[in-house]
ZAMARGU-4260 file (C-alpha; in steps of 0.2 Angstrom, whole numbers, plus 5000, padded with zeros to 4 digits):
<rodrens>
0) 4935/5139/4972 | 4925/5135/4956 | 4931/5142/4940 | 4921/5145/4925 | 4934/5150/4913
5) 4940/5135/4903 | 4957/5140/4903 | 4959/5142/4921 | 4965/5127/4933 | 4949/5117/4940
10) 4944/5114/4958 | 4954/5098/4959 | 4970/5105/4952 | 4969/5119/4965 | 4965/5107/4979
15) 4980/5097/4974 | 4991/5112/4974 | 4984/5117/4992 | 4989/5099/4998 | 5006/5102/4991
20) 5008/5118/5002 | 5013/5128/4986 | 5029/5117/4983 | 5022/5110/4967 | 5007/5113/4956
25) 5001/5107/4939 | 4989/5115/4927 | 4982/5105/4912 | 4976/5121/4902 | 4966/5117/4889
30) 4966/5099/4893 | 4959/5102/4910 | 4943/5094/4907 | 4951/5078/4902 | 4963/5079/4917
35) 4949/5080/4928 | 4940/5066/4921 | 4956/5056/4923 | 4957/5060/4941 | 4939/5056/4945
40) 4942/5038/4935 | 4959/5036/4946 | 4948/5039/4962 | 4933/5028/4957 | 4945/5014/4953
45) 4954/5016/4970 | 4971/5016/4960 | 4982/5023/4973 | 4976/5012/4987 | 4977/4997/4975
50) 4995/5002/4971 | 5001/5003/4988 | 4992/4988/4992 | 5002/4979/4978 | 4987/4973/4969
55) 4994/4966/4953 | 4977/4965/4945 | 4978/4984/4944 | 4990/4981/4930 | 4984/4965/4920
60) 4969/4953/4922 | 4980/4939/4917 | 4985/4927/4932 | 5003/4924/4923 | 5007/4942/4921
65) 5000/4946/4938 | 5013/4934/4946 | 5026/4943/4937 | 5021/4960/4942 | 5019/4955/4960
70) 5037/4951/4959 | 5042/4969/4954 | 5032/4980/4965 | 5048/4982/4978 | 5050/4999/4972
75) 5035/5005/4981 | 5045/5004/4997 | 5061/5011/4990 | 5059/5028/5000 | 5059/5017/5016
80) 5075/5008/5013 | 5084/5022/5004 | 5081/5034/5019 | 5090/5020/5030 | 5104/5019/5019
85) 5105/5038/5018 | 5107/5039/5037 | 5120/5026/5038 | 5130/5032/5023 | 5140/5045/5032
90) 5147/5032/5045 | 5151/5020/5031 | 5161/5033/5021 | 5171/5039/5037 | 5176/5021/5041
95) 5185/5019/5025
</rodrens>
C-alpha cells in the first residue's frame, strides 16, 4: 500500500509490521521520511548482514579500534547460548 498522506505510515513501515505478524509496529509520524531514508541507507550499506558477519569495520575504520570491537561482538550469539541455559535451568534448580 502506498500512502500519500505525510502523517501516515510509509510502505516500509507497513511491510515491517507485516513481517512482524502484528506483534510489533513502528510508526515515525512526521519523521517518516527521515526514517525511510535511514532504512534505505542501512540496506545499501548491508548493515544487518555485516553486523551478523561480525565485521568490525562496520563500527570503525581504524584497525586498533576494529581489533577491540571484534573482541566485543559475542553478544550477537547470546540468544543461542541463553536458550540452552534456559532449557537446562529447571534441571539445575531441582538438583539443589
